ROVEX-338271 format. One record per residue (C-alpha): residue in three letters; y, z negated, x negated. Coordinates in pm, whole numbers, padded with zeros to 5 digits, always signed. Each point is the difference from the previous one (the first is absolute). Example, Ala and Ser with C-alpha at 12.3 -4.5 7.8 and 13.67 -1.06 7.14 Angstrom:
<vomars>
ALA-00450-00780-01230SER+00344+00066-00137
</vomars>
This chain:
<vomars>
MET+00643+00572-00746LYS-00285+00251+00030THR+00026-00018+00381LYS+00373+00073-00021ARG-00062+00309-00215LEU-00265+00117+00245ALA+00235-00054+00292VAL+00276+00197-00172SER-00248+00279-00076PHE-00107+00007+00364LEU+00362+00013+00110LEU+00056+00305-00218LEU-00311+00162+00145LEU+00122-00079+00350LEU+00330+00166-00059THR-00188+00305-00120PHE-00292+00025+00244GLY+00095-00181+00325SER-00237-00230+00193PHE-00317-00175-00120GLN-00169-00341-00015VAL-00125-00171-00317SER-00089-00344-00129VAL+00141-00178-00303GLY-00261-00257-00099ASN-00113-00153+00331VAL+00336+00062+00166PRO+00021+00304+00228ILE+00320+00200-00019SER+00086+00252+00272LYS+00265+00259-00065ASN+00165+00260+00210ALA+00294+00207-00117SER+00243-00295+00013GLN-00185-00333+00003ILE-00256-00220-00183THR-00189-00277+00184GLN-00177-00282-00185THR-00134-00344+00095PHE+00147-00298-00184TRP+00005-00376+00027ARG+00349-00133+00064THR+00097-00352-00095GLU+00327-00157+00103LEU+00117-00318-00172TYR+00282-00210+00146PHE+00190-00207-00256GLY+00234-00266+00139ARG+00304-00048-00223ASP+00095-00357+00092LYS-00086-00256-00267ASN-00069-00371+00052ASP+00325-00093-00178SER+00208+00179+00270THR+00072+00300-00224GLN-00143+00349+00034VAL-00204+00223-00227SER+00287+00206-00139ASP+00004+00377-00028ASP-00034-00038-00379GLU-00298-00237+00036TRP-00167+00238+00246SER+00065+00298-00226LYS-00148-00184-00298PHE-00307-00098+00207LEU-00042+00360+00114ASP+00034+00135-00355GLU-00221-00261-00171ILE-00272-00069+00259VAL-00020+00269+00269THR+00079+00328-00175PRO-00253-00046-00283LYS-00273-00048+00263PHE+00112+00299+00213PRO+00178+00238-00239ASP-00071+00310+00212GLY+00235-00110+00275LEU+00095-00251+00266THR+00268-00062+00262VAL+00225-00304+00033LEU+00204-00067+00314ASP+00255-00269+00075GLY-00090-00211+00301LYS+00134-00272+00227GLY-00287-00226+00097GLN-00036-00300+00222TYR-00268-00250+00092ARG-00036-00319+00201LEU-00072-00337-00158GLU-00240-00246+00162ASN+00298-00191+00141GLY+00120+00315+00180THR+00289+00082-00233ILE+00048+00371-00067VAL+00054+00075-00369LYS+00158+00331-00102GLU-00004+00134-00353ASN+00050+00313-00202SER-00316+00159-00129LYS-00143+00288-00196VAL-00280+00216+00136LEU-00224+00169-00255ILE-00212+00295+00119LEU-00292+00121-00208LEU-00232+00294+00069TYR-00330+00048-00181THR-00328+00183+00049PRO-00305-00161+00158LYS-00181+00047-00332THR+00250-00230-00177ARG+00021-00260+00278LEU-00181-00289-00173VAL+00184+00038-00330ASN+00336+00029+00174SER-00075-00293+00230ARG-00039-00221-00308LYS+00330+00130-00142ILE+00173-00070+00331GLU-00129-00358+00000GLN+00133-00043-00355ILE+00342+00121+00120ARG-00003-00242+00294ASN-00107-00295-00216GLU+00262+00071-00267TYR+00280+00021+00257LYS-00106-00330+00161LYS-00019-00167-00341ARG+00320+00146-00144PHE+00219-00067+00305LYS-00186-00302+00142GLN-00094+00173+00326GLU-00263-00121+00246SER-00123+00348+00081VAL+00044+00375-00027MET-00119+00172+00318ARG-00245+00286-00056ILE-00097+00269+00250ASP-00268+00260-00083PHE-00098+00303+00204ARG-00162+00336-00048GLN+00236+00287+00065THR-00003+00377+00005VAL+00291+00131-00201LYS+00144+00347+00052VAL+00223+00151-00265SER+00198+00304+00112PHE+00157+00261-00224
</vomars>
């Protein structure tokens, strides 16, 4: 929350004074008259919606999972996309299923804490909907926000 207030304060300064470069905590922020650049970790989670009983995780079930499990762990924001995934079984059969893609951005300083939260999300989804896995992809990314 403190970082957000600092960022908003810097944005106001930027609008007033133009270009400069600062750091918030250990995270450098560059600003010119129209853009902020900051380094984040990005995690993408891929949730298959097919269940073992030949039904799908419904929109209501997904919404409840998002509200009860994900949002409390990442209340500052997240992105959810609808997906159409596919994979090949050992016997060569191609399986297609609907999916949800969850995108989370967080600072390098909070990486370990957020990694644990992400694993809790993955484990709860697998348990609740009897899934074998939830694919996770992590990468460091420079994010530019333009105004």
